[in-house]
N, C-alpha and C positions, 0 to 999 in steps of 0.2 A: 553316383555311388559313393564318391569319395567323402569321408567323414572326419571330423576332427581327430588329430593324433597328437594330443598334448602329452608331455612327459608325466609318465603315471607315478613318479616318485613325489611330485608336488602335491600338496593338499589342494583339492579342487575347490573353487568358489561356487557354492550351490546357489541357484536362484532361488527366489521367494516362492515359486510354485513347486520346488521339490518336495515329495512326499515324505513324511515322517516314519520313522521306524515304527514297528508294532511288536506287542508281546505274544502275537499269535504262535501257536504250537502245531506242527504238522509232521507227518512222517512220509515215507517213501510212497506208500499207498495212496497218499492225497495227491502225488504229482498228476496222474492221469486226469483228475477232475480239474485241477488247476490248468492244466494244458488245454481242457476243453473249453475253459472260458474265453481263450483267444481265438477269435475266428477272423475272416477276411480272405482276400485273394491272394495275398503275398505273405503266406505263413512260412514258406519253405519247411513245410512239415517234415520231410526227410532230414533235413539238416539239424532240426531240432530233436527229433526223436533218437537220432544217432548219437547224440552227444548226453543224453539225460542221465544214464547210469553213471557214467564218469564224473558229471558235474556234481551229482547228489553225493557221490561217496567223497569227493574232495572237500564240499562244504559241510558235510555231516561229520566226518572223521579225521580230515587231515588239516585243513587251512586253519591258521590262527587268526581268525577275523570274525567279527560279529557285526550287528548293527552298532553296538556301543563302541567298537573300535574301529569302525570303517575309516577314520581319519587319523587313527594312532600312527605315529611315524615307525612304530615298531611292529606293525601289523605284517601278515603274509599278503602278497599281492596275486591277484588272479586276473589274467589278461584274456579276454575273449577275442582272439583274432578272427575266428569263424564268425563274424558278426552278422552274416546275412541271414542266421538262423538262430534269433535269440530267444526264442520262446521257452526252450528248456531252462535257459539261463534266468528269465524272468520268473519261471514257475519256481526254480529252486530259491532265488532271492525272495520271493513271497513267502515260501514255506519257512525260510529262516528268519522272517521277521524284519527284512531290511525295508519292505514297503507293504501295504494291505492288500490283501487279494482283491479288493474291490477296484483296484487299477486296471486287472487283467483283461476285462471285458473291452476296454478302450484301447486295447493294443493296436497301434498303427493309425489311430485316428487323429485329427488335425491337432486337437488339444491335449493329446495323451502324453505324458513323459516316457511312455513306452514305445518307442519307435520302432521301425522295421531294422533299424541299426541302433545299438545302444548309444547313448549320448552320456558321457560322464559327468557333465553338469546337470543332469535331469534325473539321472537313475542312481539311487543311493547304493553304494558298494561297487559300481562301475568304475574301473581303473582307466580304461581308454574309450574313446569313440572308435567304433571298429565297423568293419564290413568291407572295406577296400583290401583285398586280399594281399597278403605279403608283408603286411605292417607289423603285426602282432609281435613276432618272433624278434625282429630287430628291436622293437621297443622293450621287450622283455630282456634282451642282452644289456641295454643301456640301464634299465632299471636295477639289473643285479650288479652291475658295474657301480652305479651310483650309491647303492647300500654298501658294497664293499668299502668304497672311497669313504663313506660316513662311519665305518665300523660297525654297522649294523649287520653282523654276520649271522644273527639268529633269525632274520626275516627271510623268508623263501619267497621266490618269484615263480608263479605258475602261469604258463601260457598254452592255450587250447588252440590247436590248427587243425585243418582238414588234410587229408591226403591229397586231394586235388590242388590245394594251396600250395604244396610242395613244387608245383610246376613254376613257381614265382622265383626268380633267380635270387631277390633279397634274402629270401629264407636261407639260401645255401652260402651267402656271404656271412650271414649271422651264425650258421652252423660251424662254418669253417673258422670262424673267429672264436666263439665260444669254448670249443674243445681245447685248443692249445691254451687257451687263457684260464682254464681250471675254474670255470665259474659254477663252483658247487651249489651256490644258491638258486641256480637257474634249472628249471623243470620243464620241459616241454611234453604236452600230451597231445599226440596225433591220433585223432580219430579216422580210421581207415575203414571206409565203406566203398573202396574199390571205385572212386570217382576219379581218380588220377588219369590223365590222357595217356600216359605211357608206361606207369608203373615203375617199379626199381628192381632191377637184377638183383636176386639175394634178399629182397625184402626191404621194407622202409627202415627197420633198425639198423641195418648194414651201413645205410648212408651216415648215420650219426656215429657209430662206432669207428667207421673209417676216420674220422675226424676227431677222434679222442674222447667221445661221450661214453657214459654208461647207458646202454639201452637194453630194452626187453619188450618183447611182444605178448599181450595177453588177451584174453577174452573180454571185450569191452561190455558184456553184460554180466560178467561174473564179479559180483561186489568184493567178494574176499580175495579174489586174484588182482584186482585193481588196487585193493589197499595195500595188499603185500608189495605190489610193484610201486606204489606211490611212496611207501615209507621204507623201502630198502636202502641201506647206506650205499653212499657212492663217494668216498672220499676225494676231494681235490679233483672231481669231475662234474661236468654239467650232466643231468640226466634227462634221458628221452624215454616215455612210456608209450608205446604204440597200442592203441585199443581197437582191436578188429571187432567190427560188427557187420551185419548183414549187408549186402550190396543194395545200394539204392535203386538199382533196377530189378 
């Protein structure tokens, strides 16, 4: 299950097989069709559908990144820590022209760049190889620190994690550091589909606010609520958005 965890602030060296960006134009209503192109026994469908709306709003209205700027040092970074369910991520990247939709039917096959876990050397726009839970948030903290050290304060770092992933202790070390460090460029999106083993007294957002973060809980299917939460100011604080979706059960 362990995948590469290269530093996301470095420019990746793409392989010769890396697909090229396209000029295709899609909207939100195309996503169901794009998702349907990906078949197989290891789709992690619930993990994909739970993240779809939040990822779409980020790429459609918030993130400063495009196929043309995927390697620009000034770009925003999006790290998918919940890498075991990449179907929604792939669908949105295809919709935004990072690679052609013709790659989607090959999802998970031996010679496809679209693996069951994203590979940053094969998937245009992917910042990290992910899937081994608990890695993404610490990497995002490091990315935000690196950008701050370089003086690139206009670039934002977003990381998507699942509520069950918060059972991993590495996340709490990252949360506990990022709050006092005032990493304003760091944004954590928690998709909460009630898959955590134990849950959190007071709600997930309270775990972040206790560590000095700005945090809010919203409906993970409400695009306007997501957009407002994603773009709300949070000076001198890291930001957490908990997106509640239907239970996986």
